[in-house]
C-alpha positions, 0 to 999 in steps of 0.5 A: 449844160450851163444856162445862159446869162440873164442877170443884172451881173451878167447882162449879155444878150441870150442869142440862139442860133438854130442849125449847124450849116453855113448860114448858122456858123456865119451868123455865129462868127459874125456876132462874135466879131460885131457885138464882141462881149455883149452876147452869149451864143448858143447853137442848136444843131443835131449834127455834131459835124460841119460839112462843106456841102457845096463841095460834094457836087464833084465827089462822084467825078473825083473833082472835089472833096468836102471837108468835115469839121467837128462842130463843137471846137469850131464853134468854140472859136467863135465863143459859142456853146453847141448843144446837140438838139433839134428845134421843133417848137417856137414860143415867141411870146415867152421867148423860148425854143422847144427841142425834140429832147423836150428841152426848153431854151430861153432866148433874147434873140433867135436866128433860125438857120435850119435849112430845108428838106430836099425831096424828089421832084419827079418819081422817075428821075435821079435826084441831086442830094448834096448829102449823099452825092457819091451814093446818088451819082456813083452809078451814073458815072460808072454807066457813062464810063462804060458807054451804057449812057448815049443820051443824059437829060439834066432837069432844073424844075420850077420854081427856080431856086439854085440851078448851078448844080445842074450845069456842073452835072452836065459839064462834069458828065461831058468831060468824063465821056470825052476822057473815056472816048464815049459818044453821049448827048447831053440835054439840059432842060430849064425854066430860065431864059438863058443859062445861069441868067441870074448871074447877068447877061455877060456871065450867062452869055459865056456859059452858054458858049461853054455849053456850046463848046461841050456839045451840050444842048440847053432847052430854055423856058422849059417846064419839064415833066418826066413821064417815065424813067426814060422820057421827059416831056417839055412844056410849052414846046411839047417836045419829047426827050428820050434818054437813057438816064434822067437826073434832076435837081430836088424840090425843097421844103421848108420846115414850117416850125410851130409857133413861126409863120410860114408860107405854103411851102413851109418857108419863114417869111422875112424882110430885108433885114432877115427879120421874121415877119410878124414876130419880135426878136426872131430872125432867120437866114438860109434855106428856111427863108422865103428868099428865092435864091438857095445858095450858101454865099447868099445865106452867109450874106444874109446872116452878116446883116442879121448879125448887124441887126442883133448886134445893134439890139445888144447895144452895138453902134451899127447902122444896118442896111437891107440885104442886098446880095451879090452872087458868086459862084465856082462852076465846076466843069470837069476841067478848069473851074470857071468863076461867076459874079454878079454885083449886088443891086444898086452897088454902084456904076452904071447897071448891073456888072456881070463877069465870068472868069477862068481864074479866081476873082475876089477870093473866090477859090472856095465854092462858098465865101462867107466873110467871117467863117471862111478865114477861120476854115482856112486857119484850121487847114493851115494849122493842120487841125482836125479836118476830115475828107 
C-alpha cells in the first residue's frame, strides 16, 4: 500500500473516503470530476464489492436483480485507491483514521459514508433487510403462492426514514396473490398522513389511488406495536390487526464512531454542506448522518455537495450551495413500475412540483440516480465488464 502524498513536490489534498456504498462512490467520482489533479483519494471499505442494493427489493418476487461490481477496478476509473479496512476511530486533531486492522491513515479531508446498522424494530415481525432480501422474504412469497397467507400486515415504524420499500412489498405481494388466484388482504400501517407524503400532494394522491385499485388498505397516522407474530396494535386508534404474516421496515442505528460527535441514535450531525458539526475537515453523507431521509439518491446528492466543498479546500474555484434534495424514486409494483419525483425546496416556480408517472422521467430508469457514478455503471454494463448478478 502506498502512502498518500503530502510533500512540496506533491501538494495534492489527501482525501479519505470511508465506506463502499452509493454515497462513498458518488463522492469519489464527483471529486475526480470536480477537483481533478488537486486530490489523492483513498477509499477505506471492508467490502471488495459494490452492490446495487436498492434493486434487491424485487429479488424475492423475481422483479429485479441487483448488480455487483468489483470495487477496486470501479474505483480505479476515478483514480482512487481501495484499502479493505473498517474505520473504528477518528482523531480530528491529528487528522488520522484508525482501522479495525490497527492501521492509521492520515488525511487532509475525511468523507464519512459508512452507512448505518439495520436492526429489527419488532421482535415478532419479519424485518426487511436489503443485504439479504431473498433470504428474508422468500418464504413469504412461497406462502403467498400456496395460499397460506390470507392477511398480510406491512408496518412502517416511527420515526420515519424511507417508507418506499414497505409499499413495494405490499404491491408486489398483491400482484403475486392475483397471479396465483389467491385471495389475500393487505394492510399497510404508517405514521405518514398520506401514502409517501414526502413526494408531495400530487404523487401521494396517485399512490393512494394505486393502492386502492389493488385493494390494499392503508392506515395512516398510525404508530404500530407488534404484540405477537400474528397481531398488530395501532395507536392512537387502538385498532387490532390480526394477520398471518407481519413484515416491517427496520430500525436504523448510526455507528457512533469514537472521536466524532453523534446524536442519541449514533448518527453524525451535519450542516447544510455535509460538514460534521464541531469538527474541522470532516464531512459525512448517507445513512451515517442525522439527515432524516435515508435513501441512496439523497445520499448521492449530498455527496456531490461535499465533493464541491472538498474541491474548494483543494483550490478549485467553486461557489458551493447548501444541500437541498430533490426526491426521485422508482416504485416497484409487481407490474409496471411507477416513477415519483419531488423538486428540491426553492427549485423555482410557484411552490413544490410533485409528479407521478408510468414512464421514466429525467433519467429515472435506475432505482437510484447518482450524477457522477451512474454514467460509469452504465458504461461498464455497455462494455460487458465484470458485473455479477
